[in-house]
N, C-alpha and C positions, 0 to 999 in steps of 0.2 A: 485504361489504368491512372492515363497523368487523368482525365476526365473526375474517375473514381475522387483520384487525391485533392484534386480545385475540389470539388464537393464538399467534401470532410475537410477540408481546410477552411471552407469559408464556412461551414456550420460549427468549427470553433470558433472563429472569431464572432461568431452572431450568439454564442452563446457567450462568451467574453464579451460582449455589445451588451445583452440583457444581463447578465450581473449586476447592472448599474442601475436598471429600471426597475422603477418602484419602490427603490430603497429611502428608510427613512434617513438619508444621509444627501449633502450637497454635492455643487461641483469642485472638480480640482481648486485646492487653493496653497497660497505661498507658505512654508513654515517660515520659523522666525531665522532659520539658517538662511533662505534665501535657496531653498533646495527647492526645488519642485514635489508636492504631494500629493497624493490622493484623500480624500473624503476624510478617510482616515488618518491622514498623517503620517502613511507609510510613504518613504521617500518614491518619485520613479524611478523606473532599472532603465540604465548605462550601459552599453555595449565595452566593455574594459580591455585592457591588453596584459601581455606577461607572457612567460614562458611556462611552458609545463615542466614540471620535475618528481622525481619521487618526493614522498614524504617520509623527511628520518624518521626511523622506527622509535628513535629515542627522546621524539621531544618533549619538553615537560609540558602537558596541558594545564597542569597548577597555576603555571607563569600566566595564561592570557589575562591580560588587563584591560578590558573595554574600556573602563572609565578614564583610564591613562592616556586614550588617541582616542574618545568616540567619533571621531570626523570619520576616518577610515573606517568604508564602509564596502564589502565586496556588492552592496548591491546597487551599489553607484558605480563611477566611472575608478576609482582608485583600486582595479584587483592587483597587480603590482607592489601595493603598497609594504613598505618597508618592515610595518609594524604586523605584516603577518606571517606567519610559517609556509613556503614554499605551496603555493598549488597544487592539486594531483590530478587535477586537469589539468590543458591548456585551456584558459580563461574564452577565447576563441570560438572553442567548438561551443559552450554555452551560450545559446541561441533564444531571444525571443519568439515565445507563439504567439505573443499579439496584444493580452492584457499585460496590464503593468502590475506592482506588488501589490495583491490583495485584493485585483480584480475579480479575481475568481476568489471573493470573499470565504476566506475558515471560518467554522464555528466556534469564537472561544466560551459562551456561558450557551450549550445545550441544555436543551429539557428533552425532559422524557416523559412516555408516557407505558402504563402499565400493559402488561404486551396484553390483556384480556380486553383493553381500550383501542384495540388497532382497528382501523376501520379503514385505513387510507393505500394499505398494500394489493396488490391488484391481483396475488394468486398466492401459494403455498412456495409455490416454485422460486418465486418472487427473491432474488439475494438478499441477504443481510451479511455483513461481517460482523461476527460471536465471538466477544471477549467476558473470559471472566477470570475474574483476579478475585482472590480471598471470599468466594461465597457472592460476592458483588457478577451478576449476569446479564450485560447488554449486549442491545444489536443495533446494528451501523445500518439503516436500509442504505441498498446502492444507489436506488430512485435520488436518493438525498446526497450521498457523497458527490454521484459525477459531477453536482452542481458548484461541488464546494472544497471537494480533495482533501483536505483536512481538519479532523475536531481536535479541539484541544480540550481534554476531558481529566478527572481525577476519577480512578475508581476503584473499587477496594481500598483506597486508601494513597492509590500509587501516580501519579501524576504522569499523563499519557496522552500519545499524541495517536489516534487514528487519520490513514492516508489509505488514499486511492488514488490509483494513475489509469484514466480512461485508454488513454494514447498505449499504454503498458498491459493494460490490463492484472494491475496488480493490486493488494491490499496486504500492505503493511503496517503492523503496529510497533510503537518505539515509546518506549523509557523516555521522558522528557529532564529528567534527572540527569546530569553532568556535572562529574566534580558535588562541591558544594552550590553551584546551580539551578536554578529549574526553568527551561527553554521553553517560549512560547511560538509556536511556531506557525510562516503563513506562505500563500503560493508568492516565487517569484514572479509570475508570472511569463519566466522562459523554461527553458527543454535545454539536458543532456542526454544526447542516444536517445530521445524521442522517449523521454520520463518526467515527471514533475521533477521541479530541482524547487525543492525548500529554503527559507530563510528564518533564521530566530530572529526575534525581535531584540535579542537583550546585546547580542555584537551583531546583526546584520550579515555574518555567514553565509552560505552558499552548501547548502546540503541535499545528496540522492535519496530520493525518497526511496530508488530501487534496492541501498543498501545500508540506508542512518549513515552514510560516513562526510565528511564533512570534507567539499570541493574547493572552495575558495574563501579566504578572512581570516578571521582569528581563529576559529575551528580548521583550518584546512588539518587533515586527516585526523581529523578525532572522531569515535563511534558510535553510535546511541546504541544501545542494549535494547535488542530486538525480541518484543513480546510474544509467546504463540497464541495466533489465533487465524480462526479459520474462516471463510465465506462457505455461508452455505445455504437453504433456501426456508424461506420466517417458517413454515411450517417446521422446520426441525426445530428449530430455537424455540418457537411456543410449547411446544410436545413438551423436549426434555427441559425447560425450566416455566412454567408455569407461573413462577410471582418474578420472570426477568421483565427487564424494564426498554422499550424502545423508544429511538432518538425518534423525536418529532420534530414532524415538518416545519412546526412553528418556529423558521430561526430566523425572525426580524429581517425575511428577505423576503422577496417574491420570484420564483421560480416556477418555470414549469415542471414540479415533481412529478416523477412515472415518464417524462415525456427522455428519448433518447437522441441527443444533439446528435450523436454520429451514428446515426444509420447505416447498416451494411460497413462498417468497420471489421467487423468480427468475420471475416471471408480470406477462408485460408489463401484463396486464389490473388492475394493481393499483399502491395508491400507498405511498410508504414509511407507517413507523409514526408516523400526526399527532405525537403528542405531544415527539417526537424534531426536528421539525423548524417554526420559528418564520415564516419567509417564504414567499409563496407560490409553487407551482412552476409556471414557465414552462410551460405547455401545448401551446406547438408539436408536442411530440413526446408518447408515452406517456411513463410518468414512467420508468419502467423499462426503457425503451427503449437497447438496448448502442449503447455510444459508443466510439471508439476516438478518444481524449486524446492530441495531441504536445502536449508540453511543453520549449520549446529558449530558446535565447538571445534570442530573437526573439518570445517571448511563444506563445501555445495556437493549437493549433488544431485543431479536431474532426471529424469525420463517423461517419456512423453504421455501428455495424460491419457493417449487412446492406449497405449500400452499397458497403464495405471488400469482402465476401464474394463480392459478385457482383462485382467486378471483377478479384478478384484482386492487381494490382499496381495502384496505385495511385500517380502522379508526386507529390508534394506540394513544389507549388512557390509558394503564396502569401506574401507577405510578403518575396521574391526565395529563397528558401529552395531547397536543392536538394535533396531529403531524397527516398523510396520509400518505402512502405508495402508490406509483405506480408500475405497472409492464404492459409489452408490449413485445412483441417481436422484433425484428433488435438485436440482439448482437449475435454472433459464439465463443462458447468457444475457447480460445487460447490452449488449452492443451493436444485435445483431434486428428488432426489428425496432419498430417506435414507439412500442411500448416498454418498460422496461421490465417488467413481467413477460413478458409474449415472448421471448426468444426461445431457441430449442434446448433442448437439454444438455446441457455439459457436464453434469453432475457433480457430486460434492466432494469433497476430500479428508484426512485427515491423516494427521503424522506423527506417532508415538514413542514414546521409549516402548520397548515388549515385554514388559515387567511385570508384574504385581509388585502389589506395596509392599510384599515382604521382602522382592528382590526375586521371587522364581519368575523366570523366564518364562512367556510365553507364545506362542502359535500359533495362527490362526487359521480360519479360511471362511470363508463367507456363505453364507444362509440367507438367498432373500434379497433383501434391505437389512440384512446385522450380519455379526461377527462370531462365529465360537472359537473359541481357544480349547487347544486338543487338552490341555493338561487338569482345569479343572468343568469343563463344557457350560462354562460360564456365558451368558448372550450380551453382546456388548453393540452399540450404536457407532454411529461417522461420527461424535464428540468424542468417541473414548470413553464412554460410562457403562459400567457392566449394570444393566439392567435386568437380568433372570439369572440364575445359579447360586454357586457356592461364593461367588464374589461379589454380586450384588454389591451394589454400590458404592463400588471401587469408580475412582479414577484414572487414566492411562494416564501420566505424563506428560502434556504435550512438546510438541518440538516446533519450534519457528520453520513454517514451509510459505509459498505460497504458488498460485496459480498465475500463468503468464505466457507472455508470446515468447515463442522461439528467440525471435528477433533479439529482446531484450535480453533473454537469460543468458544467448553467447555472447551478448555486448559485453554484459555488466559483470559475468562470470566465464570470459575467457580460457578459463587455467580448470573451470569445472569439469567433473566426471558425469557424462551422459551416457546411464542404463541402459543395453539389448535388451530389450527381455524378450 
């Protein structure tokens, strides 16, 4: 166990170090303020101090004025600055993952290929994060996200950040708008409970990828809006969106796209890397048991992925919800084998409001790799699209969800409800 943790830690550091090789950027330089920065001008991280306290729910984020105190930065050493709202977590629990800010470089000017021109993905089961807004359908390959973790983009006219954290095996998409400001996110190089910590370049506040909540800094306690997205196999996206676009590996960075720097990390018998997590792991299940987590305006509810896979269709009624979760095969684990697309099939999921466009409630059963509603007999795919029958052409309303590891779900959602099927 200790040997595997060491190997994985070295792999992570190697991945971070390789993020500086082959780029058209220079060595670290001094900023005009005297703060040590990386080649892109982002300040290097330094551990801070300060005591954690609960964020007041009545804090008015409209008064956040970074311009009035641009020196105060949670990315640097002043995490206890009086200009900040109280931190949501103990800043000392936010630990270095090895690289400095943007040492794992986000993609700020993404280029896309027409889906029919994509040849660099290994097979149909290779994972992509699928996002559709206002008819604009895009896929973000995990083989690219695993080396960059954040893509700042605009989809269907909406500024978004597409994020992926390999250490907690989770992909989430956020609306970058907060009040009258559009934020751009970078990788801080730090982790909170073994999950990606982002920072916004406008205020240098720190944010939790797993929840979209500001942790420390000017926006401590603020929350980004989650946008429904899902991780599927590339073939699923290609078949559903023949006019869709796919993030290109022409990122401006030289990375071994397609290679997995975390070989063997997706092993239920192993724990997360111990220096990256400071609190005990709930041992109700194996730390890396897979969980389907649903996050909506009524809170969070989760299921063991193996239970969802066995059922195929899960009605989600807890807390008065009227949702449905689908599962079908067709997605390779990116964290198992050396090739991103070569892992075992862990399956694709989708979570939707269980109702037709006219409000009629629907109940579903699984039929092979598709789903049938009892009310109209229409056929639906894993993306929630009616592909045949009276409702053909309709789209179920998506609900934010993620496929992740148990240790992350139980750590970040301690009050969640885990449903036993």
